[in-house]
N, C-alpha and C positions, 0 to 999 in steps of 0.2 A: 504493500499500500503505500502510495506517494505520501509525503510527510508533507503538510500543507504549513505556507509561508505565514510569518505572524501578521494576525489581521485576517488573514481566510475566515468565508464563512465557512461554518460547520452546518452538519445536516440540522442539528436541533437552532440553528439560528436560519434556517430556511423554512423550519416547519411550522407552517402558519402564518396568516396574516400578521398578527403581533409581535411574533419572532421576527420576523423580516423587515418588519418596518424599524423595530429596534435595533436590528443589526445595521440597517440602514443609515439612522439615526446615529449610531456610534461612531460609522464610516468617518460619516460627515464632520461629525467633532475632534477625531482624532487627525482628520486632513488640514482641518482647519485653526486648530487650535493647538500653538506652540506657545508652552509656559516656561519650561527650563531644560536646557540641554549641558552638556557638556564640549568644551571645544578646547583648539590648542592655537597658541597665539602665532599666527603668522609673520604679522609685523606691527612695531609699533612707531606712533608718531607722539612722542612726548611732551611738545610743544600742544599741541592740539590736544592732548591725551584721547588719543583715538589707535581703534586697531584693526588690524584683518584679522580675522580669526578661520579657521576650519571646523563646522561640526564632527563632532568623532563617530556620533552612533548613525551608521549609511544607512539607506533605503535599502527596500528587500522586494523584488520582484515575487508575482505568484510561483512564479518557479524556480525562488530559493537563489536568485542571481543577486549580488553584491555591487550597489550602485553608491558611490559617493556623491558629497553635494560639493556644490561651488564655494568659493570663500563669500565670507559676510565681510562688509566692507563700512566704515565709518563707526564704528560700534566704541560708544562711548565708554571710559572709566573713571575712577576716581579714588581718591585717598581715605584714610582713616581719620575725619574732621571733623571737629566740633568747633564753633565760631570760629576762634583768631589760631587754633591748637590744632597740629597736624602731624600725621605721622604719613612720611611722603616713600613711598614704594613704587618703583613702574613696573608694570608686567614686562616680560620680555620674552621674546620668540623662542619657541619652544614650551612654553607653561601650558601646562594643562590645567584649566579652569572653567566655569560655572558662568553662562548667561541666560538670564531671564526677560522675557518680552515683557513690554507695555500693552496692556487690555487696550489701546488705544493710540495712534498714530501721535509719534514727539518728535519730528521732523522741524518744525518750527519752533519747540522749546529747547532742545539741541543748538539751532542756530541764534535764537534771541534771549536763553537763557533766563525768561520769563514767562509766567502765565500766558496762555492763548487759547485760541480754537483750534480742533487737529487738523490738518490739513487733505486727510482724507478720513473716510470711515473704514478703514480696515481696522481687526482686531489682531490683538498675539499676532502679530506680524514678525519676521526675521528681521525685517528694515529698522523695529521697533527694538532691537535687541540692547542689552545694558551688560555690560561686563562687572559682576558681582567679586569674584575673586579668584585667587590663583590655590588649586587643589593640591598640585604637586607639580613637580620639575624635575625633568633628567640629570640638573645638572649639579654635583653637590652642592650643600651651602658653605660659603665662607664668613659672610655676615650674617651672626646669629645673635640675637637678643632672647635669653633663655629664663623665664620665670619658672619658680617652680616654688611651693609650701617649704621642701627639706632644701634646696640648695639654692634660696635666696634670689638673686640677678647676676647672671653672670653676661656681660658683653665679648662676645670673641669677633677679630676680625685680622687679618693680614697684612690691612693698608692701616694708616695713623685715624686715629679717631679725634675731630677737629671740635671744639667747644667755642662756641663766638657768645660767651655771657661771662660775667662774674660767677665763680664758683664757690661756695659755702657747704662747708662740711661739719656736718656734728659728729664729728667722732673720728679714731684713727687710720692715718692714711700709709699704704706700707707698699713698699714699691721694690721688685728683685731687682730693679734696674734704676739707673743713674734719674734725678730731677733735675730740671734745669728751669731757673724762677730770673727774668730778668736778666737772659745772658750768662747768668751764674750759678754752676755746676755745683749741686748739694755733696755730692761726693768725692768732685775733687777741687774744689775751691780751697783757698787757704786765706790764712787771716795777719794783717800786718800789725805794727803797731806793739809787738812782743814784748814785754818787760817783764825781769825778775821781781818777784814779790807779789804782792796782791793790787797790781794794776789789770784793768782790762784789754782785752785783744781789741784790736783795732777790726772792722767789718770786713765779712768777706769781700774777696775778690777772686 
């Protein structure tokens, strides 16, 4: 017996007018409704915060042939943000993530970034998809912020970490390497004005 492709009608679906109508309605809904689906990122425009993505769940013909989808373009993405606070991480090509489709046309919203009427009457269309987040990537992680109840907060990176702000620490600071402040090495600086007796040394140099 030939195996039916996903979504194909069974004998039960076609038994009687009620079952047949129910099957037909389900097929229409399934064919028109795109709610959420996984994609792979093809390219990234970080300036515009737009992606080109490729859906990962292929179409299947009635004889079980696999058919891929074309790429989806101009897919917006955002950052983890609240008011003036933001965690900025741009998706990268090759990332596997999740896209959701708006229930109405969002083309005018993407262009003007303010409320307005939909340009068309389409619903849950791929043209109105939004990239929500990355699920995984094939690249090994290098820049990691790890937070756990047992281990606290750990920041790992092969690159320098830059802080553009005054830094206030209520607690000890420990470093396995040297610390430089104002161009003066904590590990290698010297003191001038050394005298025998109770005098103080000069400042570090």
